[in-house]
PyMOL Python script that loads the backbone (N, CA, C, O; Angstrom):
from pymol import cmd

cmd.read_pdbstr("""\
ATOM      1  N   UNK A   1     101.078 -27.058   6.360  1.00  0.00           N
ATOM      2  CA  UNK A   1     101.478 -27.840   7.396  1.00  0.00           C
ATOM      3  C   UNK A   1     102.099 -29.067   6.952  1.00  0.00           C
ATOM      4  O   UNK A   1     101.358 -29.811   6.309  1.00  0.00           O
ATOM      5  N   UNK A   2     103.438 -29.501   7.169  1.00  0.00           N
ATOM      6  CA  UNK A   2     103.847 -30.740   7.001  1.00  0.00           C
ATOM      7  C   UNK A   2     104.316 -31.319   8.159  1.00  0.00           C
ATOM      8  O   UNK A   2     104.724 -30.641   9.102  1.00  0.00           O
ATOM      9  N   UNK A   3     104.287 -32.655   8.160  1.00  0.00           N
ATOM     10  CA  UNK A   3     104.804 -33.417   9.261  1.00  0.00           C
ATOM     11  C   UNK A   3     105.748 -34.624   8.631  1.00  0.00           C
ATOM     12  O   UNK A   3     105.398 -35.103   7.552  1.00  0.00           O
ATOM     13  N   UNK A   4     106.817 -35.072   9.220  1.00  0.00           N
ATOM     14  CA  UNK A   4     107.703 -36.025   8.677  1.00  0.00           C
ATOM     15  C   UNK A   4     107.757 -37.092   9.873  1.00  0.00           C
ATOM     16  O   UNK A   4     107.730 -36.746  11.054  1.00  0.00           O
ATOM     17  N   UNK A   5     107.838 -38.471   9.432  1.00  0.00           N
ATOM     18  CA  UNK A   5     108.103 -39.471  10.272  1.00  0.00           C
ATOM     19  C   UNK A   5     109.061 -40.414   9.771  1.00  0.00           C
ATOM     20  O   UNK A   5     109.220 -40.468   8.551  1.00  0.00           O
ATOM     21  N   UNK A   6     109.724 -41.165  10.527  1.00  0.00           N
ATOM     22  CA  UNK A   6     110.659 -42.188  10.109  1.00  0.00           C
ATOM     23  C   UNK A   6     110.476 -43.342  10.922  1.00  0.00           C
ATOM     24  O   UNK A   6     110.164 -43.264  12.111  1.00  0.00           O
ATOM     25  N   UNK A   7     110.679 -44.514  10.255  1.00  0.00           N
ATOM     26  CA  UNK A   7     110.668 -45.873  10.654  1.00  0.00           C
ATOM     27  C   UNK A   7     112.000 -46.423  10.614  1.00  0.00           C
ATOM     28  O   UNK A   7     112.839 -46.021   9.808  1.00  0.00           O
ATOM     29  N   UNK A   8     112.245 -47.435  11.559  1.00  0.00           N
ATOM     30  CA  UNK A   8     113.429 -48.095  11.748  1.00  0.00           C
ATOM     31  C   UNK A   8     113.546 -49.151  10.812  1.00  0.00           C
ATOM     32  O   UNK A   8     114.659 -49.581  10.510  1.00  0.00           O
ATOM     33  N   UNK A   9     112.227 -49.735  10.191  1.00  0.00           N
ATOM     34  CA  UNK A   9     112.263 -50.778   9.454  1.00  0.00           C
ATOM     35  C   UNK A   9     111.972 -50.232   7.944  1.00  0.00           C
ATOM     36  O   UNK A   9     111.261 -49.238   7.793  1.00  0.00           O
ATOM     37  N   UNK A  10     112.532 -50.901   6.856  1.00  0.00           N
ATOM     38  CA  UNK A  10     112.448 -50.505   5.460  1.00  0.00           C
ATOM     39  C   UNK A  10     111.095 -50.871   5.035  1.00  0.00           C
ATOM     40  O   UNK A  10     110.480 -51.797   5.565  1.00  0.00           O
ATOM     41  N   UNK A  11     110.598 -50.112   4.029  1.00  0.00           N
ATOM     42  CA  UNK A  11     109.386 -50.355   3.490  1.00  0.00           C
ATOM     43  C   UNK A  11     109.521 -51.327   2.153  1.00  0.00           C
ATOM     44  O   UNK A  11     110.379 -51.088   1.303  1.00  0.00           O
ATOM     45  N   UNK A  12     108.656 -52.377   2.042  1.00  0.00           N
ATOM     46  CA  UNK A  12     108.746 -53.344   1.028  1.00  0.00           C
ATOM     47  C   UNK A  12     108.782 -52.653  -0.299  1.00  0.00           C
ATOM     48  O   UNK A  12     107.924 -51.786  -0.463  1.00  0.00           O
ATOM     49  N   UNK A  13     109.668 -52.893  -1.331  1.00  0.00           N
ATOM     50  CA  UNK A  13     109.344 -52.515  -2.641  1.00  0.00           C
ATOM     51  C   UNK A  13     110.001 -51.165  -2.939  1.00  0.00           C
ATOM     52  O   UNK A  13     110.025 -50.699  -4.079  1.00  0.00           O
ATOM     53  N   UNK A  14     110.553 -50.530  -1.835  1.00  0.00           N
ATOM     54  CA  UNK A  14     111.298 -49.034  -2.012  1.00  0.00           C
ATOM     55  C   UNK A  14     112.622 -49.330  -1.640  1.00  0.00           C
ATOM     56  O   UNK A  14     112.960 -49.578  -0.482  1.00  0.00           O
ATOM     57  N   UNK A  15     113.545 -49.301  -2.833  1.00  0.00           N
ATOM     58  CA  UNK A  15     114.968 -49.605  -2.509  1.00  0.00           C
ATOM     59  C   UNK A  15     115.613 -48.383  -3.149  1.00  0.00           C
ATOM     60  O   UNK A  15     116.841 -48.462  -3.177  1.00  0.00           O
ATOM     61  N   UNK A  16     115.119 -47.322  -3.648  1.00  0.00           N
ATOM     62  CA  UNK A  16     115.849 -46.107  -4.337  1.00  0.00           C
ATOM     63  C   UNK A  16     116.121 -45.004  -3.600  1.00  0.00           C
ATOM     64  O   UNK A  16     117.124 -44.320  -3.801  1.00  0.00           O
ATOM     65  N   UNK A  17     115.178 -44.731  -2.622  1.00  0.00           N
ATOM     66  CA  UNK A  17     115.297 -43.531  -1.487  1.00  0.00           C
ATOM     67  C   UNK A  17     114.783 -43.797  -0.371  1.00  0.00           C
ATOM     68  O   UNK A  17     113.625 -44.212  -0.420  1.00  0.00           O
ATOM     69  N   UNK A  18     115.316 -43.687   0.757  1.00  0.00           N
ATOM     70  CA  UNK A  18     114.922 -43.903   2.092  1.00  0.00           C
ATOM     71  C   UNK A  18     113.635 -42.925   2.610  1.00  0.00           C
ATOM     72  O   UNK A  18     113.141 -43.182   3.708  1.00  0.00           O
ATOM     73  N   UNK A  19     113.176 -41.959   1.920  1.00  0.00           N
ATOM     74  CA  UNK A  19     112.048 -41.093   2.265  1.00  0.00           C
ATOM     75  C   UNK A  19     110.988 -41.252   1.578  1.00  0.00           C
ATOM     76  O   UNK A  19     111.091 -41.223   0.352  1.00  0.00           O
ATOM     77  N   UNK A  20     109.759 -41.451   2.169  1.00  0.00           N
ATOM     78  CA  UNK A  20     108.617 -41.671   1.440  1.00  0.00           C
ATOM     79  C   UNK A  20     107.554 -40.518   1.978  1.00  0.00           C
ATOM     80  O   UNK A  20     107.603 -40.265   3.182  1.00  0.00           O
ATOM     81  N   UNK A  21     106.756 -39.924   1.294  1.00  0.00           N
ATOM     82  CA  UNK A  21     105.948 -38.785   1.502  1.00  0.00           C
ATOM     83  C   UNK A  21     104.542 -39.359   1.433  1.00  0.00           C
ATOM     84  O   UNK A  21     104.235 -39.920   0.381  1.00  0.00           O
ATOM     85  N   UNK A  22     103.645 -39.293   2.411  1.00  0.00           N
ATOM     86  CA  UNK A  22     102.128 -39.568   2.202  1.00  0.00           C
ATOM     87  C   UNK A  22     101.405 -38.089   2.725  1.00  0.00           C
ATOM     88  O   UNK A  22     101.636 -37.487   3.773  1.00  0.00           O
ATOM     89  N   UNK A  23     100.589 -37.777   1.781  1.00  0.00           N
ATOM     90  CA  UNK A  23     100.005 -36.470   2.201  1.00  0.00           C
ATOM     91  C   UNK A  23      98.442 -36.474   1.976  1.00  0.00           C
ATOM     92  O   UNK A  23      97.935 -37.081   1.033  1.00  0.00           O
ATOM     93  N   UNK A  24      97.715 -35.761   2.897  1.00  0.00           N
ATOM     94  CA  UNK A  24      96.298 -35.540   2.671  1.00  0.00           C
ATOM     95  C   UNK A  24      95.974 -34.174   2.515  1.00  0.00           C
ATOM     96  O   UNK A  24      96.272 -33.432   3.450  1.00  0.00           O
ATOM     97  N   UNK A  25      95.421 -33.691   1.514  1.00  0.00           N
ATOM     98  CA  UNK A  25      95.132 -32.223   1.464  1.00  0.00           C
ATOM     99  C   UNK A  25      93.761 -31.950   1.883  1.00  0.00           C
ATOM    100  O   UNK A  25      92.797 -32.486   1.337  1.00  0.00           O
ATOM    101  N   UNK A  26      93.648 -30.971   3.021  1.00  0.00           N
ATOM    102  CA  UNK A  26      92.406 -30.559   3.363  1.00  0.00           C
ATOM    103  C   UNK A  26      92.396 -29.110   3.218  1.00  0.00           C
ATOM    104  O   UNK A  26      93.329 -28.390   3.573  1.00  0.00           O
ATOM    105  N   UNK A  27      91.213 -28.665   2.635  1.00  0.00           N
ATOM    106  CA  UNK A  27      91.035 -27.221   2.227  1.00  0.00           C
ATOM    107  C   UNK A  27      89.722 -26.884   2.879  1.00  0.00           C
ATOM    108  O   UNK A  27      88.806 -27.680   3.087  1.00  0.00           O
ATOM    109  N   UNK A  28      89.745 -25.633   3.168  1.00  0.00           N
ATOM    110  CA  UNK A  28      88.527 -25.180   3.708  1.00  0.00           C
ATOM    111  C   UNK A  28      88.423 -23.483   3.220  1.00  0.00           C
ATOM    112  O   UNK A  28      89.367 -22.702   3.113  1.00  0.00           O
ATOM    113  N   UNK A  29      87.346 -23.283   3.036  1.00  0.00           N
ATOM    114  CA  UNK A  29      87.107 -21.767   2.514  1.00  0.00           C
ATOM    115  C   UNK A  29      85.657 -21.376   2.810  1.00  0.00           C
ATOM    116  O   UNK A  29      84.716 -22.080   2.443  1.00  0.00           O
ATOM    117  N   UNK A  30      85.511 -20.258   3.470  1.00  0.00           N
ATOM    118  CA  UNK A  30      84.105 -19.747   3.707  1.00  0.00           C
ATOM    119  C   UNK A  30      83.608 -18.589   2.901  1.00  0.00           C
ATOM    120  O   UNK A  30      82.985 -17.697   3.477  1.00  0.00           O
ATOM    121  N   UNK A  31      83.838 -18.529   1.580  1.00  0.00           N
ATOM    122  CA  UNK A  31      83.530 -17.473   0.756  1.00  0.00           C
ATOM    123  C   UNK A  31      81.977 -17.630   0.404  1.00  0.00           C
ATOM    124  O   UNK A  31      81.456 -18.742   0.310  1.00  0.00           O
ATOM    125  N   UNK A  32      81.353 -16.562   0.238  1.00  0.00           N
ATOM    126  CA  UNK A  32      80.049 -16.441  -0.225  1.00  0.00           C
ATOM    127  C   UNK A  32      80.046 -15.806  -1.535  1.00  0.00           C
ATOM    128  O   UNK A  32      80.993 -15.063  -1.790  1.00  0.00           O
ATOM    129  N   UNK A  33      78.982 -16.006  -2.555  1.00  0.00           N
ATOM    130  CA  UNK A  33      79.056 -15.397  -3.759  1.00  0.00           C
ATOM    131  C   UNK A  33      78.812 -13.864  -3.667  1.00  0.00           C
ATOM    132  O   UNK A  33      77.903 -13.458  -2.943  1.00  0.00           O
ATOM    133  N   UNK A  34      79.539 -13.049  -4.327  1.00  0.00           N
ATOM    134  CA  UNK A  34      79.444 -11.568  -4.248  1.00  0.00           C
ATOM    135  C   UNK A  34      78.254 -11.142  -5.149  1.00  0.00           C
ATOM    136  O   UNK A  34      78.106 -11.646  -6.262  1.00  0.00           O
ATOM    137  N   UNK A  35      77.361 -10.153  -4.624  1.00  0.00           N
ATOM    138  CA  UNK A  35      76.259  -9.803  -5.478  1.00  0.00           C
ATOM    139  C   UNK A  35      76.266  -8.148  -5.472  1.00  0.00           C
ATOM    140  O   UNK A  35      76.274  -7.470  -4.444  1.00  0.00           O
ATOM    141  N   UNK A  36      76.260  -7.695  -6.664  1.00  0.00           N
ATOM    142  CA  UNK A  36      76.434  -6.174  -6.649  1.00  0.00           C
ATOM    143  C   UNK A  36      75.113  -5.544  -5.903  1.00  0.00           C
ATOM    144  O   UNK A  36      73.981  -5.890  -6.239  1.00  0.00           O
ATOM    145  N   UNK A  37      75.325  -4.718  -5.002  1.00  0.00           N
ATOM    146  CA  UNK A  37      74.199  -3.978  -4.124  1.00  0.00           C
ATOM    147  C   UNK A  37      73.508  -3.194  -5.205  1.00  0.00           C
ATOM    148  O   UNK A  37      74.079  -2.945  -6.267  1.00  0.00           O
ATOM    149  N   UNK A  38      72.135  -2.757  -4.908  1.00  0.00           N
ATOM    150  CA  UNK A  38      71.400  -2.029  -5.801  1.00  0.00           C
ATOM    151  C   UNK A  38      71.891  -0.596  -5.344  1.00  0.00           C
ATOM    152  O   UNK A  38      72.382  -0.538  -4.217  1.00  0.00           O
ATOM    153  N   UNK A  39      71.819   0.508  -6.051  1.00  0.00           N
ATOM    154  CA  UNK A  39      71.942   1.775  -6.098  1.00  0.00           C
ATOM    155  C   UNK A  39      70.875   2.327  -5.181  1.00  0.00           C
ATOM    156  O   UNK A  39      69.829   1.692  -5.051  1.00  0.00           O
ATOM    157  N   UNK A  40      71.067   3.489  -4.520  1.00  0.00           N
ATOM    158  CA  UNK A  40      69.891   3.921  -3.699  1.00  0.00           C
ATOM    159  C   UNK A  40      68.686   4.313  -4.431  1.00  0.00           C
ATOM    160  O   UNK A  40      67.581   4.280  -3.890  1.00  0.00           O
ATOM    161  N   UNK A  41      68.874   4.717  -5.755  1.00  0.00           N
ATOM    162  CA  UNK A  41      67.944   5.145  -6.630  1.00  0.00           C
ATOM    163  C   UNK A  41      66.852   3.924  -7.028  1.00  0.00           C
ATOM    164  O   UNK A  41      65.751   4.059  -7.561  1.00  0.00           O
ATOM    165  N   UNK A  42      67.456   2.811  -6.635  1.00  0.00           N
ATOM    166  CA  UNK A  42      66.540   1.524  -7.002  1.00  0.00           C
ATOM    167  C   UNK A  42      65.870   0.884  -5.816  1.00  0.00           C
ATOM    168  O   UNK A  42      65.043  -0.025  -5.898  1.00  0.00           O
ATOM    169  N   UNK A  43      66.306   1.447  -4.699  1.00  0.00           N
ATOM    170  CA  UNK A  43      65.569   0.965  -3.398  1.00  0.00           C
ATOM    171  C   UNK A  43      64.155   1.343  -3.273  1.00  0.00           C
ATOM    172  O   UNK A  43      63.689   2.427  -3.623  1.00  0.00           O
ATOM    173  N   UNK A  44      63.507   0.365  -2.744  1.00  0.00           N
ATOM    174  CA  UNK A  44      62.075   0.369  -2.688  1.00  0.00           C
ATOM    175  C   UNK A  44      61.576   1.375  -1.728  1.00  0.00           C
ATOM    176  O   UNK A  44      60.487   1.896  -1.968  1.00  0.00           O
ATOM    177  N   UNK A  45      62.260   1.725  -0.633  1.00  0.00           N
ATOM    178  CA  UNK A  45      61.872   2.547   0.443  1.00  0.00           C
ATOM    179  C   UNK A  45      61.907   4.161   0.111  1.00  0.00           C
ATOM    180  O   UNK A  45      61.278   4.983   0.776  1.00  0.00           O
ATOM    181  N   UNK A  46      62.746   4.491  -1.027  1.00  0.00           N
ATOM    182  CA  UNK A  46      62.845   5.788  -1.215  1.00  0.00           C
ATOM    183  C   UNK A  46      61.538   6.464  -1.644  1.00  0.00           C
ATOM    184  O   UNK A  46      61.299   7.638  -1.362  1.00  0.00           O
ATOM    185  N   UNK A  47      60.726   5.702  -2.317  1.00  0.00           N
ATOM    186  CA  UNK A  47      59.545   6.310  -2.854  1.00  0.00           C
ATOM    187  C   UNK A  47      58.462   6.400  -1.651  1.00  0.00           C
ATOM    188  O   UNK A  47      57.324   6.843  -1.809  1.00  0.00           O
ATOM    189  N   UNK A  48      58.947   5.946  -0.503  1.00  0.00           N
ATOM    190  CA  UNK A  48      58.012   6.232   0.890  1.00  0.00           C
ATOM    191  C   UNK A  48      58.839   7.283   1.760  1.00  0.00           C
ATOM    192  O   UNK A  48      58.438   7.553   2.892  1.00  0.00           O
ATOM    193  N   UNK A  49      59.928   7.845   1.270  1.00  0.00           N
ATOM    194  CA  UNK A  49      60.734   8.931   2.074  1.00  0.00           C
ATOM    195  C   UNK A  49      61.868   8.298   2.966  1.00  0.00           C
ATOM    196  O   UNK A  49      62.570   9.010   3.684  1.00  0.00           O
ATOM    197  N   UNK A  50      62.008   7.036   2.898  1.00  0.00           N
ATOM    198  CA  UNK A  50      63.167   6.430   3.604  1.00  0.00           C
ATOM    199  C   UNK A  50      64.235   6.099   2.995  1.00  0.00           C
ATOM    200  O   UNK A  50      64.004   5.609   1.890  1.00  0.00           O
ATOM    201  N   UNK A  51      65.454   6.178   3.309  1.00  0.00           N
ATOM    202  CA  UNK A  51      66.663   5.676   2.662  1.00  0.00           C
ATOM    203  C   UNK A  51      67.060   4.253   2.628  1.00  0.00           C
ATOM    204  O   UNK A  51      66.742   3.428   3.484  1.00  0.00           O
ATOM    205  N   UNK A  52      67.707   4.045   1.679  1.00  0.00           N
ATOM    206  CA  UNK A  52      68.156   2.595   1.629  1.00  0.00           C
ATOM    207  C   UNK A  52      69.152   2.283   2.692  1.00  0.00           C
ATOM    208  O   UNK A  52      70.111   3.026   2.900  1.00  0.00           O
ATOM    209  N   UNK A  53      68.914   1.084   3.432  1.00  0.00           N
ATOM    210  CA  UNK A  53      69.954   0.577   4.361  1.00  0.00           C
ATOM    211  C   UNK A  53      71.183   0.143   3.566  1.00  0.00           C
ATOM    212  O   UNK A  53      71.152  -0.298   2.417  1.00  0.00           O
ATOM    213  N   UNK A  54      72.376   0.338   4.394  1.00  0.00           N
ATOM    214  CA  UNK A  54      73.561  -0.009   3.850  1.00  0.00           C
ATOM    215  C   UNK A  54      73.767  -1.825   4.289  1.00  0.00           C
ATOM    216  O   UNK A  54      74.237  -2.672   3.529  1.00  0.00           O
ATOM    217  N   UNK A  55      73.360  -2.021   5.443  1.00  0.00           N
ATOM    218  CA  UNK A  55      73.260  -3.418   5.872  1.00  0.00           C
ATOM    219  C   UNK A  55      71.984  -4.270   5.548  1.00  0.00           C
ATOM    220  O   UNK A  55      71.128  -3.911   4.740  1.00  0.00           O
ATOM    221  N   UNK A  56      71.957  -5.209   6.124  1.00  0.00           N
ATOM    222  CA  UNK A  56      70.767  -6.181   5.912  1.00  0.00           C
ATOM    223  C   UNK A  56      70.054  -6.817   7.164  1.00  0.00           C
ATOM    224  O   UNK A  56      69.374  -7.843   7.182  1.00  0.00           O
ATOM    225  N   UNK A  57      70.357  -5.993   8.183  1.00  0.00           N
ATOM    226  CA  UNK A  57      69.760  -6.459   9.515  1.00  0.00           C
ATOM    227  C   UNK A  57      68.046  -5.869   9.579  1.00  0.00           C
ATOM    228  O   UNK A  57      67.758  -4.672   9.590  1.00  0.00           O
ATOM    229  N   UNK A  58      67.207  -6.809   9.609  1.00  0.00           N
ATOM    230  CA  UNK A  58      65.867  -6.329   9.547  1.00  0.00           C
ATOM    231  C   UNK A  58      65.120  -6.147  10.756  1.00  0.00           C
ATOM    232  O   UNK A  58      65.058  -7.054  11.586  1.00  0.00           O
ATOM    233  N   UNK A  59      64.634  -5.211  10.896  1.00  0.00           N
ATOM    234  CA  UNK A  59      63.854  -4.968  12.220  1.00  0.00           C
ATOM    235  C   UNK A  59      62.335  -5.069  12.135  1.00  0.00           C
ATOM    236  O   UNK A  59      61.654  -5.418  13.100  1.00  0.00           O
ATOM    237  N   UNK A  60      61.847  -4.762  10.984  1.00  0.00           N
ATOM    238  CA  UNK A  60      60.513  -4.796  10.713  1.00  0.00           C
ATOM    239  C   UNK A  60      59.967  -5.195   9.278  1.00  0.00           C
ATOM    240  O   UNK A  60      60.641  -4.733   8.357  1.00  0.00           O
ATOM    241  N   UNK A  61      58.992  -5.882   8.954  1.00  0.00           N
ATOM    242  CA  UNK A  61      58.506  -6.145   7.635  1.00  0.00           C
ATOM    243  C   UNK A  61      57.154  -6.018   7.687  1.00  0.00           C
ATOM    244  O   UNK A  61      56.483  -6.357   8.661  1.00  0.00           O
ATOM    245  N   UNK A  62      56.645  -5.461   6.509  1.00  0.00           N
ATOM    246  CA  UNK A  62      55.324  -5.265   6.298  1.00  0.00           C
ATOM    247  C   UNK A  62      55.013  -5.537   4.858  1.00  0.00           C
ATOM    248  O   UNK A  62      55.784  -6.256   4.223  1.00  0.00           O
ATOM    249  N   UNK A  63      53.942  -5.022   4.282  1.00  0.00           N
ATOM    250  CA  UNK A  63      53.392  -5.287   2.990  1.00  0.00           C
ATOM    251  C   UNK A  63      54.278  -4.648   1.829  1.00  0.00           C
ATOM    252  O   UNK A  63      54.330  -5.077   0.676  1.00  0.00           O
ATOM    253  N   UNK A  64      55.015  -3.471   2.372  1.00  0.00           N
ATOM    254  CA  UNK A  64      55.826  -2.749   1.503  1.00  0.00           C
ATOM    255  C   UNK A  64      57.127  -3.333   1.224  1.00  0.00           C
ATOM    256  O   UNK A  64      57.687  -3.314   0.128  1.00  0.00           O
ATOM    257  N   UNK A  65      57.636  -3.940   2.471  1.00  0.00           N
ATOM    258  CA  UNK A  65      59.123  -4.495   2.433  1.00  0.00           C
ATOM    259  C   UNK A  65      59.579  -4.563   3.863  1.00  0.00           C
ATOM    260  O   UNK A  65      58.831  -4.433   4.831  1.00  0.00           O
ATOM    261  N   UNK A  66      60.878  -4.779   3.909  1.00  0.00           N
ATOM    262  CA  UNK A  66      61.515  -4.989   5.257  1.00  0.00           C
ATOM    263  C   UNK A  66      62.277  -3.717   5.481  1.00  0.00           C
ATOM    264  O   UNK A  66      62.867  -3.098   4.595  1.00  0.00           O
ATOM    265  N   UNK A  67      62.209  -3.379   6.767  1.00  0.00           N
ATOM    266  CA  UNK A  67      62.969  -2.131   7.257  1.00  0.00           C
ATOM    267  C   UNK A  67      64.160  -2.482   8.259  1.00  0.00           C
ATOM    268  O   UNK A  67      64.288  -3.561   8.837  1.00  0.00           O
ATOM    269  N   UNK A  68      64.982  -1.418   8.361  1.00  0.00           N
ATOM    270  CA  UNK A  68      65.915  -1.439   9.419  1.00  0.00           C
ATOM    271  C   UNK A  68      66.252  -0.353   9.930  1.00  0.00           C
ATOM    272  O   UNK A  68      65.604   0.600   9.497  1.00  0.00           O
ATOM    273  N   UNK A  69      67.133  -0.079  10.803  1.00  0.00           N
ATOM    274  CA  UNK A  69      67.514   1.102  11.366  1.00  0.00           C
ATOM    275  C   UNK A  69      69.097   1.416  11.163  1.00  0.00           C
ATOM    276  O   UNK A  69      69.978   0.610  11.463  1.00  0.00           O
ATOM    277  N   UNK A  70      69.288   2.481  10.706  1.00  0.00           N
ATOM    278  CA  UNK A  70      70.839   2.999  10.727  1.00  0.00           C
ATOM    279  C   UNK A  70      70.945   4.437  10.988  1.00  0.00           C
ATOM    280  O   UNK A  70      70.258   5.270  10.398  1.00  0.00           O
ATOM    281  N   UNK A  71      71.802   4.706  11.869  1.00  0.00           N
ATOM    282  CA  UNK A  71      71.904   6.140  12.124  1.00  0.00           C
ATOM    283  C   UNK A  71      70.789   6.885  12.871  1.00  0.00           C
ATOM    284  O   UNK A  71      70.580   8.096  12.787  1.00  0.00           O
ATOM    285  N   UNK A  72      70.033   5.918  13.685  1.00  0.00           N
ATOM    286  CA  UNK A  72      68.818   6.155  14.404  1.00  0.00           C
ATOM    287  C   UNK A  72      67.562   6.672  13.367  1.00  0.00           C
ATOM    288  O   UNK A  72      66.692   7.458  13.741  1.00  0.00           O
ATOM    289  N   UNK A  73      67.625   6.127  12.092  1.00  0.00           N
ATOM    290  CA  UNK A  73      66.607   6.432  11.145  1.00  0.00           C
ATOM    291  C   UNK A  73      66.151   5.102  10.451  1.00  0.00           C
ATOM    292  O   UNK A  73      66.946   4.216  10.134  1.00  0.00           O
ATOM    293  N   UNK A  74      64.797   5.044  10.244  1.00  0.00           N
ATOM    294  CA  UNK A  74      64.451   3.771   9.578  1.00  0.00           C
ATOM    295  C   UNK A  74      64.847   3.833   8.042  1.00  0.00           C
ATOM    296  O   UNK A  74      64.841   4.869   7.377  1.00  0.00           O
ATOM    297  N   UNK A  75      65.150   2.723   7.631  1.00  0.00           N
ATOM    298  CA  UNK A  75      65.762   2.588   6.142  1.00  0.00           C
ATOM    299  C   UNK A  75      64.962   1.400   5.552  1.00  0.00           C
ATOM    300  O   UNK A  75      64.284   0.670   6.275  1.00  0.00           O
ATOM    301  N   UNK A  76      65.055   1.251   4.354  1.00  0.00           N
ATOM    302  CA  UNK A  76      64.544   0.123   3.636  1.00  0.00           C
ATOM    303  C   UNK A  76      65.587  -1.005   3.316  1.00  0.00           C
ATOM    304  O   UNK A  76      66.586  -0.728   2.651  1.00  0.00           O
ATOM    305  N   UNK A  77      65.378  -2.189   3.754  1.00  0.00           N
ATOM    306  CA  UNK A  77      66.270  -3.363   3.619  1.00  0.00           C
ATOM    307  C   UNK A  77      66.302  -3.609   1.885  1.00  0.00           C
ATOM    308  O   UNK A  77      65.263  -3.830   1.263  1.00  0.00           O
ATOM    309  N   UNK A  78      67.505  -3.542   1.296  1.00  0.00           N
ATOM    310  CA  UNK A  78      67.356  -3.742  -0.131  1.00  0.00           C
ATOM    311  C   UNK A  78      67.181  -5.341  -0.448  1.00  0.00           C
ATOM    312  O   UNK A  78      67.496  -6.251   0.318  1.00  0.00           O
ATOM    313  N   UNK A  79      66.684  -5.456  -1.576  1.00  0.00           N
ATOM    314  CA  UNK A  79      66.323  -6.688  -2.199  1.00  0.00           C
ATOM    315  C   UNK A  79      67.388  -7.837  -2.097  1.00  0.00           C
ATOM    316  O   UNK A  79      67.065  -8.990  -1.809  1.00  0.00           O
ATOM    317  N   UNK A  80      68.679  -7.447  -2.353  1.00  0.00           N
ATOM    318  CA  UNK A  80      69.687  -8.377  -2.439  1.00  0.00           C
ATOM    319  C   UNK A  80      69.920  -9.031  -0.959  1.00  0.00           C
ATOM    320  O   UNK A  80      70.560 -10.077  -0.852  1.00  0.00           O
ATOM    321  N   UNK A  81      69.448  -8.459   0.010  1.00  0.00           N
ATOM    322  CA  UNK A  81      69.773  -8.965   1.550  1.00  0.00           C
ATOM    323  C   UNK A  81      68.941 -10.243   1.677  1.00  0.00           C
ATOM    324  O   UNK A  81      69.377 -11.127   2.414  1.00  0.00           O
ATOM    325  N   UNK A  82      67.825 -10.419   1.052  1.00  0.00           N
ATOM    326  CA  UNK A  82      66.747 -11.278   1.155  1.00  0.00           C
ATOM    327  C   UNK A  82      66.990 -12.652   0.259  1.00  0.00           C
ATOM    328  O   UNK A  82      66.241 -13.629   0.271  1.00  0.00           O
ATOM    329  N   UNK A  83      67.968 -12.537  -0.370  1.00  0.00           N
ATOM    330  CA  UNK A  83      68.396 -13.775  -1.313  1.00  0.00           C
ATOM    331  C   UNK A  83      69.084 -15.033  -0.527  1.00  0.00           C
ATOM    332  O   UNK A  83      69.447 -16.029  -1.154  1.00  0.00           O
TER     333      UNK A  83
END
""", "prot")
cmd.dss("prot")
cmd.show_as("cartoon", "prot")
cmd.util.cbc("prot")
cmd.orient("prot")
């Protein structure tokens, strides 16, 4: 975005070009670090007969780990979700 303003009065010390530019840079970015998800073979819940969740929404936590529900089935929350 750019804004231009003019003044009827000359600025002191500027005698070469009647246009001056003052700008302020404002940046914003909402990125989060990318972490490679664990493969299904590395998920803690498979040793208990449950698949590994694709998402990170936790519904239940016990001594074994955190669990979620996807496709109307329980699944294990991968460890990368808890960082």
